[in-house]
N, CA, C and O atoms as a GROMACS GRO file, in nm:
protein
  296
    1MET      N    1  -0.290  10.732   9.185
    1MET     CA    2  -0.396  10.766   9.092
    1MET      C    3  -0.533  10.757   9.161
    1MET      O    4  -0.627  10.825   9.119
    2LYS      N    5  -0.545  10.678   9.262
    2LYS     CA    6  -0.672  10.666   9.332
    2LYS      C    7  -0.714  10.797   9.398
    2LYS      O    8  -0.832  10.832   9.390
    3PRO      N    9  -0.624  10.874   9.463
    3PRO     CA   10  -0.666  11.002   9.520
    3PRO      C   11  -0.714  11.100   9.412
    3PRO      O   12  -0.808  11.176   9.436
    4LEU      N   13  -0.653  11.098   9.297
    4LEU     CA   14  -0.694  11.186   9.189
    4LEU      C   15  -0.835  11.151   9.140
    4LEU      O   16  -0.917  11.239   9.115
    5ALA      N   17  -0.862  11.021   9.127
    5ALA     CA   18  -0.994  10.976   9.085
    5ALA      C   19  -1.099  11.015   9.189
    5ALA      O   20  -1.209  11.056   9.153
    6SER      N   21  -1.066  11.002   9.315
    6SER     CA   22  -1.160  11.040   9.421
    6SER      C   23  -1.189  11.190   9.417
    6SER      O   24  -1.302  11.233   9.437
    7LEU      N   25  -1.086  11.269   9.393
    7LEU     CA   26  -1.103  11.413   9.385
    7LEU      C   27  -1.192  11.451   9.267
    7LEU      O   28  -1.279  11.537   9.280
    8LEU      N   29  -1.171  11.387   9.153
    8LEU     CA   30  -1.254  11.414   9.036
    8LEU      C   31  -1.400  11.377   9.060
    8LEU      O   32  -1.490  11.452   9.022
    9LEU      N   33  -1.424  11.264   9.124
    9LEU     CA   34  -1.560  11.224   9.156
    9LEU      C   35  -1.626  11.324   9.251
    9LEU      O   36  -1.744  11.355   9.236
   10LEU      N   37  -1.550  11.372   9.348
   10LEU     CA   38  -1.604  11.470   9.442
   10LEU      C   39  -1.640  11.600   9.370
   10LEU      O   40  -1.745  11.658   9.395
   11LEU      N   41  -1.554  11.646   9.281
   11LEU     CA   42  -1.581  11.768   9.206
   11LEU      C   43  -1.703  11.752   9.115
   11LEU      O   44  -1.783  11.844   9.102
   12LEU      N   45  -1.717  11.635   9.053
   12LEU     CA   46  -1.833  11.611   8.969
   12LEU      C   47  -1.961  11.606   9.051
   12LEU      O   48  -2.066  11.652   9.005
   13ALA      N   49  -1.954  11.551   9.170
   13ALA     CA   50  -2.072  11.544   9.256
   13ALA      C   51  -2.115  11.683   9.304
   13ALA      O   52  -2.234  11.708   9.321
   14LEU      N   53  -2.020  11.773   9.325
   14LEU     CA   54  -2.052  11.907   9.373
   14LEU      C   55  -2.089  12.004   9.262
   14LEU      O   56  -2.151  12.107   9.290
   15ALA      N   57  -2.055  11.976   9.139
   15ALA     CA   58  -2.080  12.067   9.027
   15ALA      C   59  -2.228  12.104   9.012
   15ALA      O   60  -2.256  12.223   8.996
   16PRO      N   61  -2.323  12.011   9.016
   16PRO     CA   62  -2.463  12.051   9.003
   16PRO      C   63  -2.511  12.141   9.117
   16PRO      O   64  -2.597  12.226   9.096
   17VAL      N   65  -2.457  12.123   9.236
   17VAL     CA   66  -2.496  12.206   9.349
   17VAL      C   67  -2.454  12.350   9.326
   17VAL      O   68  -2.529  12.442   9.355
   18VAL      N   69  -2.334  12.368   9.276
   18VAL     CA   70  -2.284  12.502   9.249
   18VAL      C   71  -2.366  12.567   9.139
   18VAL      O   72  -2.401  12.685   9.149
   19ALA      N   73  -2.398  12.494   9.034
   19ALA     CA   74  -2.476  12.549   8.923
   19ALA      C   75  -2.616  12.587   8.970
   19ALA      O   76  -2.669  12.690   8.928
   20ARG      N   77  -2.677  12.506   9.054
   20ARG     CA   78  -2.810  12.534   9.104
   20ARG      C   79  -2.811  12.662   9.189
   20ARG      O   80  -2.908  12.737   9.186
   21ALA      N   81  -2.705  12.687   9.262
   21ALA     CA   82  -2.698  12.804   9.348
   21ALA      C   83  -2.692  12.932   9.265
   21ALA      O   84  -2.730  13.039   9.314
   22GLN      N   85  -2.645  12.923   9.141
   22GLN     CA   86  -2.631  13.042   9.058
   22GLN      C   87  -2.760  13.078   8.986
   22GLN      O   88  -2.776  13.193   8.943
   23VAL      N   89  -2.853  12.986   8.972
   23VAL     CA   90  -2.978  13.013   8.902
   23VAL      C   91  -3.059  13.115   8.980
   23VAL      O   92  -3.076  13.102   9.101
   24GLY      N   93  -3.109  13.216   8.912
   24GLY     CA   94  -3.193  13.316   8.976
   24GLY      C   95  -3.117  13.429   9.042
   24GLY      O   96  -3.179  13.514   9.106
   25SER      N   97  -2.987  13.431   9.030
   25SER     CA   98  -2.911  13.538   9.095
   25SER      C   99  -2.897  13.655   8.997
   25SER      O  100  -2.791  13.679   8.940
   26THR      N  101  -3.009  13.726   8.979
   26THR     CA  102  -3.010  13.838   8.887
   26THR      C  103  -3.069  13.961   8.956
   26THR      O  104  -3.138  13.950   9.057
   27THR      N  105  -3.041  14.073   8.900
   27THR     CA  106  -3.103  14.198   8.944
   27THR      C  107  -3.167  14.260   8.820
   27THR      O  108  -3.101  14.279   8.718
   28ASP      N  109  -3.295  14.290   8.831
   28ASP     CA  110  -3.365  14.353   8.720
   28ASP      C  111  -3.360  14.505   8.738
   28ASP      O  112  -3.394  14.557   8.844
   29ILE      N  113  -3.318  14.574   8.634
   29ILE     CA  114  -3.310  14.720   8.636
   29ILE      C  115  -3.400  14.772   8.525
   29ILE      O  116  -3.376  14.747   8.407
   30LEU      N  117  -3.504  14.843   8.564
   30LEU     CA  118  -3.597  14.901   8.468
   30LEU      C  119  -3.569  15.050   8.457
   30LEU      O  120  -3.551  15.118   8.558
   31THR      N  121  -3.566  15.102   8.336
   31THR     CA  122  -3.544  15.245   8.315
   31THR      C  123  -3.640  15.295   8.209
   31THR      O  124  -3.690  15.218   8.127
   32GLY      N  125  -3.666  15.423   8.212
   32GLY     CA  126  -3.754  15.480   8.111
   32GLY      C  127  -3.764  15.630   8.123
   32GLY      O  128  -3.701  15.692   8.209
   33THR      N  129  -3.844  15.688   8.035
   33THR     CA  130  -3.870  15.831   8.035
   33THR      C  131  -4.020  15.852   8.020
   33THR      O  132  -4.085  15.791   7.936
   34VAL      N  133  -4.074  15.938   8.104
   34VAL     CA  134  -4.216  15.972   8.096
   34VAL      C  135  -4.228  16.104   8.022
   34VAL      O  136  -4.161  16.202   8.055
   35THR      N  137  -4.314  16.105   7.920
   35THR     CA  138  -4.339  16.228   7.845
   35THR      C  139  -4.488  16.260   7.848
   35THR      O  140  -4.572  16.172   7.864
   36GLY      N  141  -4.519  16.387   7.833
   36GLY     CA  142  -4.657  16.433   7.830
   36GLY      C  143  -4.713  16.425   7.689
   36GLY      O  144  -4.646  16.378   7.597
   37PRO      N  145  -4.837  16.471   7.671
   37PRO     CA  146  -4.901  16.470   7.539
   37PRO      C  147  -4.825  16.550   7.434
   37PRO      O  148  -4.838  16.524   7.314
   38ASP      N  149  -4.746  16.647   7.478
   38ASP     CA  150  -4.668  16.728   7.385
   38ASP      C  151  -4.529  16.669   7.360
   38ASP      O  152  -4.443  16.734   7.300
   39SER      N  153  -4.507  16.545   7.406
   39SER     CA  154  -4.380  16.472   7.391
   39SER      C  155  -4.265  16.534   7.469
   39SER      O  156  -4.149  16.501   7.444
   40GLN      N  157  -4.294  16.622   7.561
   40GLN     CA  158  -4.191  16.683   7.646
   40GLN      C  159  -4.176  16.599   7.773
   40GLN      O  160  -4.273  16.540   7.819
   41PRO      N  161  -4.054  16.592   7.830
   41PRO     CA  162  -4.032  16.515   7.953
   41PRO      C  163  -4.123  16.564   8.066
   41PRO      O  164  -4.146  16.684   8.079
   42LEU      N  165  -4.172  16.471   8.144
   42LEU     CA  166  -4.263  16.503   8.253
   42LEU      C  167  -4.193  16.481   8.387
   42LEU      O  168  -4.180  16.366   8.431
   43PRO      N  169  -4.147  16.589   8.453
   43PRO     CA  170  -4.080  16.573   8.583
   43PRO      C  171  -4.182  16.546   8.694
   43PRO      O  172  -4.300  16.580   8.683
   44ASP      N  173  -4.133  16.484   8.801
   44ASP     CA  174  -4.211  16.457   8.922
   44ASP      C  175  -4.330  16.364   8.900
   44ASP      O  176  -4.426  16.368   8.978
   45ALA      N  177  -4.327  16.282   8.796
   45ALA     CA  178  -4.431  16.181   8.775
   45ALA      C  179  -4.394  16.057   8.856
   45ALA      O  180  -4.276  16.025   8.871
   46THR      N  181  -4.493  15.988   8.908
   46THR     CA  182  -4.467  15.866   8.984
   46THR      C  183  -4.484  15.745   8.893
   46THR      O  184  -4.586  15.730   8.826
   47VAL      N  185  -4.381  15.659   8.892
   47VAL     CA  186  -4.382  15.536   8.812
   47VAL      C  187  -4.384  15.420   8.910
   47VAL      O  188  -4.309  15.420   9.007
   48GLU      N  189  -4.470  15.321   8.885
   48GLU     CA  190  -4.478  15.203   8.971
   48GLU      C  191  -4.459  15.078   8.886
   48GLU      O  192  -4.517  15.067   8.778
   49ALA      N  193  -4.377  14.984   8.935
   49ALA     CA  194  -4.357  14.856   8.870
   49ALA      C  195  -4.387  14.747   8.973
   49ALA      O  196  -4.348  14.758   9.089
   50VAL      N  197  -4.457  14.642   8.928
   50VAL     CA  198  -4.493  14.531   9.016
   50VAL      C  199  -4.433  14.403   8.959
   50VAL      O  200  -4.450  14.374   8.841
   51SER      N  201  -4.363  14.328   9.043
   51SER     CA  202  -4.306  14.200   9.002
   51SER      C  203  -4.418  14.097   8.988
   51SER      O  204  -4.496  14.076   9.081
   52VAL      N  205  -4.425  14.034   8.873
   52VAL     CA  206  -4.525  13.930   8.850
   52VAL      C  207  -4.496  13.808   8.939
   52VAL      O  208  -4.589  13.743   8.986
   53GLU      N  209  -4.369  13.778   8.960
   53GLU     CA  210  -4.331  13.661   9.039
   53GLU      C  211  -4.360  13.677   9.187
   53GLU      O  212  -4.410  13.584   9.251
   54THR      N  213  -4.328  13.793   9.244
   54THR     CA  214  -4.337  13.810   9.390
   54THR      C  215  -4.451  13.900   9.434
   54THR      O  216  -4.490  13.897   9.551
   55GLY      N  217  -4.504  13.981   9.344
   55GLY     CA  218  -4.609  14.075   9.381
   55GLY      C  219  -4.555  14.200   9.450
   55GLY      O  220  -4.633  14.288   9.488
   56ILE      N  221  -4.423  14.210   9.465
   56ILE     CA  222  -4.360  14.327   9.528
   56ILE      C  223  -4.365  14.443   9.429
   56ILE      O  224  -4.338  14.427   9.310
   57SER      N  225  -4.400  14.562   9.481
   57SER     CA  226  -4.403  14.680   9.394
   57SER      C  227  -4.295  14.778   9.437
   57SER      O  228  -4.258  14.786   9.554
   58ARG      N  229  -4.247  14.852   9.340
   58ARG     CA  230  -4.149  14.957   9.363
   58ARG      C  231  -4.197  15.082   9.291
   58ARG      O  232  -4.254  15.073   9.182
   59THR      N  233  -4.174  15.197   9.351
   59THR     CA  234  -4.211  15.323   9.287
   59THR      C  235  -4.090  15.415   9.280
   59THR      O  236  -3.996  15.403   9.358
   60HIS      N  237  -4.096  15.506   9.185
   60HIS     CA  238  -3.990  15.605   9.169
   60HIS      C  239  -4.051  15.729   9.106
   60HIS      O  240  -4.145  15.720   9.028
   61THR      N  241  -3.997  15.843   9.141
   61THR     CA  242  -4.042  15.970   9.084
   61THR      C  243  -3.942  16.012   8.976
   61THR      O  244  -3.821  16.002   8.994
   62THR      N  245  -3.995  16.060   8.864
   62THR     CA  246  -3.908  16.100   8.754
   62THR      C  247  -3.829  16.225   8.789
   62THR      O  248  -3.872  16.308   8.869
   63ASN      N  249  -3.711  16.236   8.727
   63ASN     CA  250  -3.628  16.355   8.751
   63ASN      C  251  -3.674  16.469   8.659
   63ASN      O  252  -3.778  16.460   8.595
   64ASP      N  253  -3.597  16.575   8.654
   64ASP     CA  254  -3.637  16.692   8.575
   64ASP      C  255  -3.639  16.665   8.425
   64ASP      O  256  -3.696  16.743   8.349
   65LYS      N  257  -3.578  16.556   8.382
   65LYS     CA  258  -3.580  16.517   8.240
   65LYS      C  259  -3.680  16.405   8.213
   65LYS      O  260  -3.683  16.349   8.104
   66GLY      N  261  -3.762  16.373   8.314
   66GLY     CA  262  -3.863  16.269   8.298
   66GLY      C  263  -3.810  16.128   8.309
   66GLY      O  264  -3.883  16.033   8.282
   67ARG      N  265  -3.685  16.112   8.347
   67ARG     CA  266  -3.623  15.979   8.353
   67ARG      C  267  -3.642  15.915   8.489
   67ARG      O  268  -3.650  15.983   8.592
   68TRP      N  269  -3.650  15.781   8.488
   68TRP     CA  270  -3.666  15.705   8.613
   68TRP      C  271  -3.591  15.573   8.602
   68TRP      O  272  -3.566  15.523   8.492
   69THR      N  273  -3.555  15.517   8.716
   69THR     CA  274  -3.491  15.386   8.726
   69THR      C  275  -3.548  15.315   8.847
   69THR      O  276  -3.554  15.371   8.956
   70ILE      N  277  -3.589  15.190   8.827
   70ILE     CA  278  -3.638  15.106   8.937
   70ILE      C  279  -3.555  14.978   8.937
   70ILE      O  280  -3.536  14.915   8.833
   71VAL      N  281  -3.507  14.939   9.055
   71VAL     CA  282  -3.422  14.820   9.070
   71VAL      C  283  -3.498  14.716   9.151
   71VAL      O  284  -3.551  14.744   9.259
   72PHE      N  285  -3.501  14.593   9.098
   72PHE     CA  286  -3.554  14.478   9.168
   72PHE      C  287  -3.440  14.381   9.195
   72PHE      O  288  -3.406  14.299   9.108
   73PRO      N  289  -3.378  14.388   9.314
   73PRO     CA  290  -3.271  14.292   9.342
   73PRO      C  291  -3.329  14.153   9.360
   73PRO      O  292  -3.445  14.136   9.399
   74ASP      N  293  -3.246  14.052   9.332
   74ASP     CA  294  -3.290  13.913   9.345
   74ASP      C  295  -3.320  13.879   9.490
   74ASP      O  296  -3.358  13.766   9.521
   0.00000   0.00000   0.00000
């Protein structure tokens, strides 16, 4: 029974380390549609997003339907 107790203590000691490693492992995906004053999709528009946390910016050009997607990997 002593080896089992030691194994359980080891697993409990490592559990917070594993949980901490998972925090912040996300990818943010931003999507949208740009339309003009006539509410029609606006192709070839440039969209820019800036991360508040890192200051990194990403840009994307809209497709023929005015749609865009910007990905911020963790």
